C-alpha positions as CSV (number, residue, x, y, z in Angstrom):
1,M,-16.6,-12.9,13.8
2,P,-12.7,-12.4,14.3
3,S,-11.8,-10.1,17.2
4,L,-9.5,-7.2,17.0
5,A,-7.2,-9.3,19.5
6,R,-7.3,-12.3,17.4
7,T,-6.8,-10.5,14.4
8,S,-3.7,-8.7,15.6
9,I,-2.3,-12.0,16.9
10,L,-2.7,-13.3,13.5
11,S,-1.4,-10.2,11.8
12,G,1.7,-10.5,13.9
13,I,2.7,-13.8,12.3
14,A,1.9,-12.3,8.9
15,L,4.1,-9.1,10.0
16,A,7.2,-11.5,11.1
17,A,7.3,-13.1,7.6
18,R,6.6,-9.4,6.1
19,V,9.7,-7.9,8.5
20,A,11.7,-10.9,8.1
21,T,11.5,-10.8,4.3
22,G,11.9,-6.5,4.3
23,L,14.9,-7.0,6.2
24,A,16.1,-9.5,4.0
25,I,15.2,-7.7,0.5
26,S,16.5,-4.3,2.1
27,K,20.1,-6.1,2.9
28,I,20.2,-7.5,-0.7
29,L,19.6,-4.2,-2.3
30,A,21.6,-2.1,-0.3
31,V,24.7,-4.4,-0.7
32,Y,23.8,-5.0,-4.5
33,V,22.9,-1.6,-5.8
34,G,23.7,1.2,-2.9
35,P,22.2,4.3,-2.2
36,S,21.6,5.8,-5.5
37,G,20.5,2.5,-7.0
38,Y,17.7,2.3,-4.2
39,G,16.4,5.9,-5.1
40,L,15.7,4.2,-8.6
41,I,14.3,1.6,-7.1
42,G,12.1,3.5,-5.3
43,Q,10.7,5.2,-8.8
44,M,9.7,1.4,-10.0
45,Q,8.4,0.9,-6.8
46,G,6.1,4.0,-7.2
47,L,4.8,3.3,-10.9
48,T,4.2,-0.6,-9.8
49,S,1.9,0.7,-7.0
50,I,0.1,2.9,-9.3
51,L,-0.6,0.8,-12.1
52,G,-1.5,-2.2,-9.5
53,G,-4.1,0.4,-8.1
54,L,-5.4,1.1,-11.4
55,T,-6.0,-2.1,-11.9
56,G,-7.2,-5.2,-9.5
57,G,-6.2,-2.9,-6.6
58,A,-9.0,-0.3,-7.5
59,F,-11.7,-2.9,-6.7
60,S,-10.1,-4.6,-3.8
61,N,-11.8,-2.4,-1.0
62,G,-15.4,-2.6,-3.1
63,V,-14.8,-6.4,-3.3
64,T,-14.2,-6.8,0.7
65,K,-17.1,-4.5,1.6
66,G,-19.4,-6.1,-0.7
67,T,-18.6,-9.8,0.4
68,A,-18.6,-9.0,4.1
69,E,-21.8,-6.8,3.8
70,H,-23.6,-9.9,1.9
71,F,-22.1,-12.4,4.2
72,D,-25.6,-14.5,4.1
73,D,-26.1,-13.8,0.4
74,E,-23.8,-16.3,-1.8
75,N,-25.3,-15.2,-5.3
76,R,-24.9,-11.6,-4.4
77,Q,-21.1,-12.1,-3.5
78,R,-20.5,-14.1,-6.7
79,A,-22.0,-11.5,-8.8
80,I,-19.5,-8.6,-7.2
81,W,-16.7,-11.1,-7.8
82,R,-17.4,-11.5,-11.1
83,T,-18.2,-7.9,-11.9
84,A,-14.9,-7.3,-10.2
85,A,-12.7,-9.9,-12.0
86,R,-14.3,-8.6,-15.5
87,L,-13.6,-5.1,-14.8
88,S,-9.7,-5.9,-13.6
89,L,-9.4,-7.6,-16.8
90,W,-10.4,-4.9,-18.8
91,T,-8.2,-2.0,-16.9
92,T,-5.3,-4.5,-16.8
93,A,-5.3,-4.9,-20.4
94,G,-5.3,-1.5,-20.8
95,A,-2.7,-0.9,-18.8
96,V,-0.4,-3.3,-20.2
97,V,-0.9,-1.6,-23.8
98,L,0.0,1.4,-22.6
99,L,2.8,0.5,-20.5
100,L,4.5,-1.4,-23.5
101,V,3.2,1.9,-25.9
102,L,5.2,4.4,-23.4
103,K,8.1,2.0,-22.5
104,E,10.9,4.5,-23.5
105,P,9.7,7.8,-22.5
106,L,8.4,6.7,-19.3
107,G,11.8,5.0,-18.7
108,H,14.0,7.9,-19.5
109,W,11.9,10.1,-16.9
110,L,11.7,7.7,-14.2
111,F,15.2,6.9,-14.1
112,G,16.9,9.6,-15.9
113,R,18.5,7.0,-18.4
114,D,17.7,5.0,-21.2
115,D,19.0,1.6,-20.6
116,L,16.9,0.5,-17.7
117,S,13.7,0.9,-19.7
118,G,13.8,-2.6,-20.1
119,A,12.3,-3.5,-16.5
120,L,9.1,-2.2,-18.0
121,Y,8.6,-5.1,-19.8
122,W,8.8,-7.1,-16.5
123,L,6.1,-4.8,-15.0
124,A,3.7,-5.4,-18.2
125,V,4.0,-9.3,-17.6
126,A,3.5,-9.3,-14.0
127,L,0.5,-7.0,-14.0
128,P,-2.2,-9.5,-14.5
129,A,-0.9,-11.4,-11.9
130,L,-0.6,-8.6,-9.5
131,S,-4.3,-7.9,-10.5
132,A,-5.5,-11.3,-9.7
133,N,-3.6,-11.6,-6.4
134,A,-5.5,-8.5,-5.1
135,L,-9.0,-9.8,-6.3
136,L,-8.1,-13.1,-4.7
137,L,-7.1,-11.4,-1.4
138,A,-9.8,-9.1,-1.3
139,I,-12.1,-12.1,-1.4
140,V,-10.5,-14.2,1.4
141,N,-10.5,-10.9,3.6
142,G,-14.4,-10.2,2.6
143,R,-15.1,-13.4,3.8
144,K,-13.2,-12.8,7.3
145,D,-10.7,-15.7,6.5
146,V,-8.1,-14.1,8.5
147,R,-6.3,-17.4,8.9
148,G,-6.4,-17.8,5.1
149,Y,-5.5,-14.0,4.5
150,V,-2.4,-14.5,6.9
151,T,-1.1,-17.7,5.3
152,V,-1.1,-16.1,1.8
153,G,0.8,-13.2,3.5
154,V,3.7,-15.7,4.6
155,L,3.8,-17.9,1.6
156,G,3.7,-14.7,-0.6
157,S,6.7,-13.2,1.4
158,G,9.0,-16.3,0.8
159,L,8.2,-16.5,-2.9
160,S,8.9,-12.4,-3.0
161,L,12.3,-13.0,-1.3
162,A,13.0,-15.8,-3.3
163,A,12.5,-13.9,-6.6
164,T,14.3,-11.1,-5.5
165,A,17.4,-12.5,-4.3
166,G,17.6,-14.6,-7.6
167,L,17.2,-11.6,-10.0
168,V,19.4,-9.3,-7.8
169,A,22.1,-11.7,-7.9
170,A,21.9,-12.4,-11.6
171,F,21.4,-9.3,-13.0
172,G,22.0,-6.6,-10.7
173,L,20.5,-3.3,-11.0
174,P,18.2,-4.4,-14.0
175,G,17.4,-7.5,-11.8
176,A,16.3,-5.3,-8.8
177,L,14.1,-3.2,-10.9
178,A,12.4,-6.4,-12.5
179,A,12.1,-7.7,-8.6
180,V,9.9,-4.9,-7.5
181,A,7.2,-6.1,-10.1
182,I,7.7,-9.9,-10.1
183,G,8.0,-10.1,-6.2
184,P,4.8,-9.0,-5.3
185,A,3.2,-11.1,-8.1
186,V,4.4,-14.4,-7.4
187,S,2.0,-14.2,-4.3
188,V,-0.8,-14.8,-6.7
189,F,0.2,-18.9,-6.7
190,A,-0.3,-18.8,-3.0
191,A,-3.4,-16.8,-3.1
192,A,-4.9,-19.2,-5.8
193,A,-3.9,-22.4,-3.8
194,L,-5.4,-21.2,-0.8
195,A,-8.7,-20.0,-2.2
196,S,-9.1,-23.4,-4.4
197,R,-9.2,-25.2,-1.2
198,R,-12.2,-23.0,0.3
199,H,-15.7,-24.9,0.1
200,W,-17.2,-21.4,-0.8
201,F,-15.1,-20.5,-3.6
202,R,-14.8,-21.7,-7.3
203,F,-12.6,-20.1,-9.8
204,G,-15.4,-20.2,-12.4
205,Y,-17.3,-17.9,-10.0
206,L,-14.8,-15.2,-11.5
207,W,-16.1,-15.9,-14.9
208,G,-19.2,-14.0,-16.5
209,G,-20.8,-10.8,-17.6
210,V,-20.6,-7.2,-15.6
211,D,-23.6,-6.9,-13.5
212,S,-25.0,-3.3,-13.3
213,Q,-25.7,-2.9,-9.4
214,P,-22.1,-4.5,-8.3
215,A,-20.6,-2.2,-11.0
216,R,-22.1,0.7,-9.5
217,Q,-20.9,0.1,-6.2
218,L,-17.3,-1.0,-7.2
219,A,-17.3,2.2,-9.2
220,G,-17.1,4.5,-6.1
221,F,-14.3,2.2,-4.4
222,A,-12.5,2.2,-7.6
223,L,-12.4,5.9,-7.8
224,M,-11.1,6.0,-4.2
225,A,-8.6,3.3,-4.7
226,I,-7.3,4.8,-7.9
227,T,-7.1,8.4,-6.1
228,T,-5.0,6.6,-3.4
229,A,-2.9,4.7,-5.8
230,V,-2.1,7.6,-7.8
231,C,-1.7,10.5,-5.4
232,A,0.5,8.8,-2.9
233,P,3.0,7.3,-5.0
234,G,2.9,10.0,-7.5
235,A,3.7,12.2,-5.0
236,Q,6.7,10.4,-3.9
237,M,8.0,10.0,-7.2
238,L,7.9,13.8,-7.4
239,I,9.7,14.1,-4.5
240,R,12.2,11.7,-5.4
241,D,12.8,13.1,-8.5
242,H,12.9,16.6,-6.8
243,L,15.5,15.3,-4.2
244,A,17.6,13.5,-7.1
245,A,17.7,16.8,-9.0
246,D,18.9,18.9,-6.0
247,F,20.9,16.7,-4.0
248,G,21.7,13.7,-6.3
249,W,20.5,10.0,-6.5
250,S,21.9,8.9,-3.3
251,S,20.0,11.4,-1.2
252,A,17.1,10.3,-3.0
253,G,18.0,6.8,-1.9
254,H,18.8,7.6,1.9
255,W,15.0,9.3,1.7
256,H,13.3,6.3,0.2
257,A,15.3,3.8,2.5
258,L,13.8,5.7,5.3
259,N,10.4,5.3,3.9
260,K,10.9,1.5,3.7
261,V,11.7,1.4,7.3
262,S,8.1,3.1,8.2
263,E,6.5,0.8,5.8
264,V,8.1,-2.1,7.6
265,Y,7.3,-1.3,11.2
266,L,3.9,0.0,10.7
267,S,2.7,-3.0,8.4
268,V,1.6,-4.8,11.7
269,I,-1.3,-1.9,12.0
270,T,-2.0,-1.7,8.2
271,T,-2.6,-5.5,7.9
272,T,-5.1,-5.1,11.0
273,L,-6.9,-2.2,9.7
274,A,-7.2,-3.8,6.2
275,V,-8.1,-7.5,7.7
276,Y,-10.5,-6.3,10.8
277,F,-11.5,-2.7,10.3
278,L,-12.8,-2.4,6.9
279,P,-15.2,-5.4,7.0
280,R,-16.3,-4.2,10.4
281,I,-17.3,-0.8,9.1
282,A,-19.4,-2.3,6.5
283,E,-21.0,-4.7,9.0
284,I,-21.8,-1.6,11.6
285,R,-25.3,-0.2,11.1
286,Q,-25.7,2.4,14.3
287,V,-23.2,5.4,14.5
288,P,-22.8,5.5,18.1
289,E,-21.5,1.9,18.0
290,L,-19.0,2.9,14.9
291,W,-17.7,5.6,17.4
292,Q,-16.8,3.1,19.8
293,E,-15.1,1.2,17.2
294,I,-13.2,4.1,16.1
295,A,-12.0,4.9,19.4
296,K,-11.2,1.2,20.2
297,V,-9.0,0.8,17.2
298,L,-7.2,4.4,17.9
299,R,-6.3,3.2,21.3
300,F,-4.9,0.0,19.8
301,A,-3.0,1.5,16.8
302,V,-1.7,4.9,17.8
303,P,0.1,3.5,20.9
304,L,1.5,0.5,19.1
305,A,2.9,3.1,16.5
306,A,4.4,5.3,19.0
307,L,6.3,2.5,21.0
308,G,7.2,1.3,17.6
309,A,8.6,4.7,16.4
310,G,10.2,5.2,19.8
311,V,12.2,2.0,19.5
312,I,13.1,2.4,16.0
313,Y,14.3,5.8,17.2
314,A,16.6,4.9,20.1
315,G,18.0,2.2,17.9
316,R,18.2,4.1,14.8
317,E,22.1,4.0,13.8
318,I,21.9,0.2,14.6
319,V,18.8,0.0,12.4
320,V,20.6,1.8,9.2
321,L,23.6,-0.4,9.6
322,W,21.4,-3.7,10.0
323,L,19.0,-3.0,7.4
324,F,21.3,-1.1,4.8
325,T,25.1,-0.4,4.8
326,E,27.3,2.1,5.8
327,E,26.7,4.0,2.7
328,F,23.2,5.0,4.3
329,A,24.4,6.4,7.4
330,P,23.5,10.0,6.7
331,M,19.9,9.2,7.1
332,A,20.1,8.6,10.6
333,Q,19.7,12.3,11.3
334,L,16.3,12.2,9.6
335,F,14.5,10.0,11.9
336,A,13.3,12.2,14.4
337,W,10.6,13.9,12.3
338,Q,9.8,10.8,9.9
339,L,8.8,8.7,12.9
340,A,6.8,11.5,14.5
341,G,5.0,11.8,11.3
342,D,4.3,8.2,11.3
343,V,2.3,8.3,14.4
344,L,0.2,11.1,12.9
345,R,-0.1,9.1,9.7
346,V,-1.5,6.0,11.6
347,A,-4.3,7.9,13.6
348,S,-5.3,9.7,10.1
349,W,-5.7,6.2,8.5
350,V,-8.3,5.0,11.0
351,F,-10.4,7.9,9.9
352,A,-9.7,7.5,6.4
353,Y,-10.4,3.8,6.6
354,V,-14.0,4.9,7.8
355,L,-14.4,7.5,4.8
356,V,-13.7,4.2,2.6
357,G,-16.2,1.8,4.4
358,R,-18.7,4.3,4.6
359,A,-18.4,5.3,0.7
360,A,-17.6,8.9,1.3
361,T,-16.1,9.0,-2.2
362,T,-15.8,12.8,-2.6
363,A,-14.3,13.6,0.8
364,F,-12.2,10.6,0.7
365,I,-10.8,11.9,-2.8
366,G,-10.7,15.5,-1.8
367,A,-8.6,14.9,1.0
368,E,-6.3,12.4,-0.8
369,L,-5.9,15.1,-3.8
370,V,-5.2,17.8,-1.7
371,F,-2.9,16.7,0.8
372,S,-0.5,14.6,-1.8
373,T,-0.3,18.0,-3.4
374,T,0.4,19.8,-0.1
375,W,3.0,17.3,0.6
376,V,4.9,17.9,-2.8
377,L,4.8,21.7,-2.2
378,L,5.8,21.7,1.4
379,T,8.7,19.4,0.5
380,W,9.6,21.9,-2.5
381,T,9.3,24.7,-0.1
382,L,11.1,23.2,2.7
383,T,14.3,21.5,1.3
384,A,15.3,25.0,0.0
385,P,16.2,26.2,3.7
386,F,16.9,22.9,5.8
387,G,18.1,20.6,2.7
388,L,17.3,17.0,2.8
389,K,15.7,17.2,6.2
390,G,13.2,19.7,5.1
391,A,11.6,16.8,2.8
392,V,10.9,14.6,6.7
393,I,9.7,18.3,8.2
394,A,7.7,18.5,5.3
395,Y,6.1,14.8,5.9
396,F,5.3,15.4,9.4
397,L,3.5,18.7,8.7
398,N,1.6,17.0,6.0
399,C,0.7,14.1,8.1
400,A,-0.8,16.7,11.1
401,M,-3.0,18.3,8.5
402,Y,-4.2,15.1,7.1
403,L,-5.1,14.0,10.6
404,A,-7.4,16.9,11.3
405,A,-9.1,17.1,8.2
406,T,-10.0,13.3,8.0
407,A,-11.0,13.6,11.8
408,G,-13.0,16.5,10.7
409,L,-14.6,14.9,7.5
410,V,-15.5,11.7,9.4
411,R,-17.3,13.7,12.4
412,Q,-19.4,15.7,9.8
413,L,-20.1,12.2,7.8
414,L,-21.4,10.5,10.9
415,A,-23.3,13.5,12.5
416,K,-25.3,13.7,9.0
417,Q,-26.1,9.7,9.0
418,A,-26.8,9.9,12.8
419,S,-29.6,12.8,12.1
420,R,-31.3,10.5,9.2
């Protein structure tokens, strides 16, 4: 069984690769497309996240939990895998068709111009690979193959950087938009190569009919994953569109760049939670043991997030110039509220993972819907008196409310389970 410390060390290796890749990609995009182009890239990333979550990503947590839960029954594991593969195939095919049919109006809404809609063709091509990659990584994670999971992350980061650099250098902004979809998709080659070398896996295990019991179990996780996939990126897209309309695409690009900084430095925590915490939740049977695990993870994750936030805030002006260009300098004034919100967000993730791992579908979906909505509404409200800074104040307040809500929901859930 991988320990939290060992998982963190291996996650650190993956983080180093991810951070290096993120830094390089951020610099490439900043140089080639500037703040306004960065805002448009954020819209493309939002759509990619939504469609990825509606297809293969919808079943990832269910596959991870089911694989870990039935660690001693390979037949049950394979039934889960082939059911998830078939469901993923259907949803991916539907998403590709819709994307191609709605390409023109969707491109116009996303980018505010018609000449960039062609980038959505690339997303349609990349979606099957994105779905396959999500499924393979979920299987590897569920098998607690931490070393393999990290290896795929490192190799995938390198492939993503190469694809992004080539497309941006060759085609500028259209190439950057295409790279948003293609960059993550090329990781499937690393995932497939690793899975093929594991004695417990054959690609034939993914082929077959849908089993009713795994399908029902996956459905609950799919609802939660789809909610996450739609709510958070959807809220960001609405906020980005609002900021662009009120302050221009450059300001929207500054806000998106700030969110990318948070994403990069918090990735070590999200990786650890995904690799260690979710499978661990699936294994634990006793409520007191789960509370001990929650406390242990909080003691690890929150101080680490606070340390990262403090370091970045102290060097925020250097960070902006290092990761981006002088055109992004105005975003330095936004860091305080954003980083404070990040620390609260990490704490809320711990409780949210418990809701996912204990299949508390209604509670999780309700929280995601409510607080994605309040995030947008708070941003619309606070940007009027505070300008662009209102967007990060809204983020902080929303994270605080989400933390209180998820902690309360977990307390209620585990109290009911303890009384049974």
